[in-house]
N, C-alpha and C positions, 0 to 999 in steps of 0.2 A: 521545390521540396518533395521528398518522397512520402508516400502514404506509409502509415505505421501499423503493423500487426501486433496486437497485444493479447496475451493469453492469461486468463485469471483462473486460479484454483480456489474454488469455494468447497470446503471440506470439513469433516470432523477432525479434531485434533486429539491425540492420545495425551491425557493429562500428565504433565511433568515427566515425559519420557522422550528426550531428544532423539535417542537412537531409533525408536519406533517411528517417530515422525519423519526423520530424514530418510529412513528406508521407504516409507510410503511415498514421499515426494520423488525419490529417485526412480521408483518403478513407474510412477505416473509420467515423469518426464520421458522415460524410455518409450512410453506408449503414444506420445504425441505423433499424430499422423499428418499434420500440415505445418508448413514453415511459419515461424513467428519471430518477431524481433525482441520481445520483452515478455517475460513470465513474472507475474506478480502473485506472491503468497500472502496469507493473512498476517495480522499482527501476532507477535510471539508464536510463530509457526512451529517452533521446536518444542513448546511446552504447554500452550494455552496461557491464558491471562492470569498468571500466578504472582503472588507477592513473595514467593519462596526463593528470592534472589540468591541468598547466601549459599544454598545448596545447588542451585541450577545454573548460576552464571558461568559463562565461558569467556576467555580472553579472545582478543581479535586473532590470535594464532591458534584458537581451539578448533574442535571437530566441526562445528556448524559452519564457521566461516570458510574453513578448508573445503567442506563439502560444496558450498556455494561457488567457490572459485573453480573447483574441479568440474562441477555440473555445467557451469557457464561455458567453460572451455570445451568440454566434450560435445555439448549441443550447439555451440556457437550462437548463444543467445544471452541477452542480459537477463539477470534474475534479481528480484528485489523482494524483501520481506523483513520484518523486524524480529529481534530476539533479545534475550537478556545478556548484556555484556558487562563484564567487570573491567573497569579502566582505572588503574591505581587503586585507591581505597573507595571508589564509588561504583554504583551500579546504574546502568542506563537501559531504558527500553529503546534500543538502537535499530534503526532501519539500515540494513546493509544492502548496497547495490553493487552486484558483481558483474564485471564485464569480461567478455571472452578472452581478452589479452591479459587477464589477471589483475587488472586495476580495480580498486574499490573506491566508492564514495559512501559516506555515512551521514545519517541524520539522527540526532537524538531528540526524542519526543519532547516538545516544549510544554504542552499542557498535560499535567499528570492528574489522573482521575481520582480526586480526593475522596469520593464516595466509596472507593475500594481501598483507600489508604495508599494509593500508588505514590503519592507525594512524600510519604514517610519512608519509603524503601528506595526509590529511584531518584536520581538527580535529573533536573530539567536541562534540556538543551537551550541554546540561546541564539541560534541562527538557522535559517532555512538553507537549503542547497538547491541548485539547478543542475540537472543532468542533461547533457546533449546526446541525442540519439537520432541519427538519420536526418539531421537538420531541425529536429523538434527540441524545444526546451521543455523539460519535464520537472515538476516540483513534487517530490514525494513527501507525504505527511502521514501522521499516525492518529487514527481513531478520534479521541477527544479534541484534537486540534480542529476538527471539523466545525465545532461550535463557535470558533473565534475568528470572525471575518477580518479583523484588523491584521492578525497574524498571517492569514492566507491571502491578503490583498495582492492582486496582480497589477502592481504599479507599472505603468508604461509598457504593458504587454511583455512582462518579464518572462512569462512562461506560456506555453501553448496547451499543456496538459497537466492537470493536478491528479495525483494518485493518492488515495487514502486507503491504507491497510488498517484493518480493525478486528476487534472482538467486541462487537456491538450487540448487546442482548436484545432478545425479541420484545420485551415489554416497552422498549423505546424505539422500535423499528420505524415508527412514523417519523420520528425526529431524523433518523438516518436518511430516509428517503427524501424528506423535505429539504434538509440541509445540503445534501449532495446536489440537488437541482438548483438550490439557491447559489451555491458556490460557482456552478457552471454559468448561470445567468449573469451574476454580478461581475464575474471576472472574464466573461466572454472567452471561455476556453472549454476544451473537452475535460470531463471529469470521469475518473474511474474509482469506484468504491469496491474493495475486496473484503468481504466479511466471512466468517465461519458459520457452520451449522452444528447441530447436535447440542449436547449438554456438557458443561465443564465440571471440574472437580468441586466447584462450589454450588452445584445443582442449578446453575443459571442456564436457561435455554437460549439458543441462537437460531434465528430463522433465515440467516443469510441476507437475501435481497441484494447481493452484489450486483453492480450495475455499470453500464457504460452510458454516459449522458453527453449530448452534443452541446455546442455553445448557446443554443437557443433554449436549453432546458429539456429538450426532447429525450426521452429514455429510449436508447437504441437496443438495450438488452437488460433484462433483470430476471433473476431466478430466486424463488422463495423455497425455503425448507430443504430442498434436495441438494446433495453434493453435485457439483458440476465443474467441468473444465471447458471453458468457452474462449474462443478466439474471435476477435472483432477487428476489422480494418477501419482505422481512422483516416479520413480523407482530409489532407491539408487544405485543399481548395475550398472545402466547406467552411473551415475556420477563417481563412483570409477573406472570402467573399462576404461572410456575415459581418466581420469587423469593418469592412469597407462600406457596406450598405447601411450599417447601423453603428456608427462610430461613437458609442456612448463612452468608450474608454478615454476619449479625448477630453471629456468633461469631469473626469474623476478628481476627487479631492486629494 
């Protein structure tokens, strides 16, 4: 298997302004100075975590998805992040995974954050997805999903890397850090968490703490408070060696 280079964008988001956010990410992608296989953007990267779906939702053939397809093809890199999507009469917090050949895979957030009324605006997804990249099986998930280990259970080594995109507020950042490590340890996989920084339109503060975590729970990289674009190489032999030397996955329920 090949090692995997992943780049995360921890940044401020312009509240409810898709054009401004897409322009920002377009410029930052143009400024990347090292090769990477996958770029991961935060949850609702076009708008911030808003319940204003009626005004801001786009279709799958809208501007944001078209931008992802174009950027992926231009830079020859996979790009993943979630946005507000209108599908029929329903709205979804949908992660879109764009591939350089124009193909898309999507995941609709399963666990909707009721404390913000997300469950009253958006419809919940009902299945996870696995994306294959350079021999790696990757499971993308969204924010509040992190709290639910049954949903994220890595049965029979189904995936090698879990990616959580989020708008996770600073008052609960201890939960974010703890649960990211827990998901890596219990699932014996790499975990990446991509959060935002700054303050949103509801005056909620975000301190980022985006992180790369290895299968033992070791934090390989983490950044608090500041915007950052960071690329990390994930080594497949570290994953396989650990699973072979400590095969707890074989005793999973």
